[in-house]
N, C-alpha and C positions, 0 to 999 in steps of 0.2 A: 368054439374057443371062449373061455371066460376071460374078458379083459380085466386086468387089475388096474384100478385107478389110484394114483398115488395121493398121499396126504401131505399137507405142507410141513416143512421141516424148519429148523432153526436157521437164522440168517448168519452167513459167513462173509468175511471180507474177501473180495476178489483180488487176486494177484495174477495178472495175465502172463502166462509163460510164453506163448507164441513161438513154439519150437519149429513150426513149419515155415518154409520160405513163403514169401509174399506171392510169387507167381509159380504156377505149376511148371514142371519141366517138360510136359507133353505139349505138343502143338494143339491149338484149340480144336481143330477138326478131327483129332484122334482121341479127344477126351470123351468119356462116356457121358451122355446127357443125363442130368439128375432126373429122377422120377418124382416130379412134383404133381400131385393130384389136386386139381382145383374144381373137382366135380360139385362141391357144395356151393361154389360161386354162382352156379346156375339157378339156385333157389333164391327168390327175392326175400331179403332179410326181414322186411317189415311185415310181410304177410305169411311167412312160413313159421309154423309153430315149432317149439323146441323138440317135440317128439320126432318130427320128421328129420331134423338134423341128427339127432341121436341115432335113429334107425339107419340113416345113410352112412354115418360113421361106423356103426357096428357092422354094416355090410362090407365096408372097405376093410375093416380089421379082420373079419372072418374069411375074406378072400385068400389070405395067407395064414394057414393054420398055426405055424410056429413063429409068429411075429412077436417081438418084444416091443411093447408100446412105450413111447417116450413123449413127454409133453415139454414144451419150451414156452417161455414168456418173458417179457421185459416190461417194466412200468416206471412211471415217473409220478411222484407225489410231491408237490412243492419243488424243492431243489434236490430231492433225494431220488436217485435212480438205482434200480436193482434189476436183477434177472434171476430166473430159476429154471431148472430143468429136472426131469425125472427120468429114470430108467427103471422100468418095472415098478416096484413099490418103493424105491429109494428116491428121495427128493433132496436137491441141492439148491441153496439160495445164496446169492451174493449181492453185495452192494457195489455200485459202480461210481466212477467219478461224477461229480455234479454237472460237468459240462458235456457229458456224453449224450448223444441223440437217442431217441427212443428206438430208431432203426438199428443203431449200433448195439444197443442193449439187447434187442431181440436177436440180432445176428450173433452176438457173443453167446447167448444161450444155446443157439444151434451149434456153434463151433465147440463150446465146452462139452455139450452132450456127445457130439461125435468123437471128440478127443477122449472122453471118459470111456466110451464104448470100445475104442481101439486099444485102450490100456488094459482091458480085461485079458487075462491069460488065454481064455477061450471065449472070444466074442460070440454073441448070438449070430445065427445065420442070416436073420432078416430083422430089421427094425423099421417101425413106422413112427416117424417123428411128426407130432401134431403141433401146429402153431396157429394162432389167431392173427398173425401178421401177414397179410397178403403182400405187402411191400417187401418184406424179408424173403418170402418164398419166391416172389417174382424175381428178386435180385439173384437168388441162388440159381434159378432156372436160366439166367442170362449169363452166358459165357463172356460177354463183352463188358461186364461190369468191372469198374476199376476200384470199387470199394475194397479196402485192404482186407476186411474180414471175409467178404465174398470170395476173393481170390484165395484166401487161406482155406476156406471151406472147399472150394474147387480142388485145391491141391490135396486136401485130405480125402476127398471123394475118389481121387485117382488111385489112392493106395488101398481102397476097400476091396477090389477084386482079388488082390494078392492075399488078403486076410479072409477070403471066402465069405465076405459079408456084403449084403445088399441093403441099401437104405432107401426108403421112400419117404417123401414128405407129403403131408396132407394139410390143407387149410380148413379150419373150422371158424365159424363166426364167434366173436366174443359175446359174452353175456346172453347166451342162448341155451343154457341148460346142459352143456357138455360137461359132465361131472369133473373129469380130470383137468380140463381147461379152466373151469371156474375156480378150482383150488389154487391154480397158479396165479390168478390175479392177486390174491392176497400174499402168496409166497414171494412173488417178485416185488 
């Protein structure tokens, strides 16, 4: 499979719609466990060269042949906070409120990406969402999280089986030569 890495896009102002309820209607023990791949965490960041990270990510991408690749990121520069996500080769960038935490910006990127995918008339059958935020992906993997965005993501994930869509998340280290992720540092 040839992975398409997105290019940065123009900045848009973010208006949070938040159409999903804060808490899922399913009981926690009946909810499907999010597929969060933390395989790259096993590699020591200081001593692992960028090529190794890229080859491991490519191995994960190639494990599912019809995967739509998505990248998400959030960043803060001074008092400006933004987030960005891509689906295939489309990139979306937004500015956020100045008092938003970095974790919330990164979670908003994941939430908006999932919401955008679900809005497609015919969503892709499988998406791989790539993030350099270990804290955001750990929060998504935790069903006991009380963060409002995490609970909304969980609620959204419960609707995916009815849309015949599977979503996997994978962590990649920041600033290690992952092409699509590097583009998002500047887009966010």
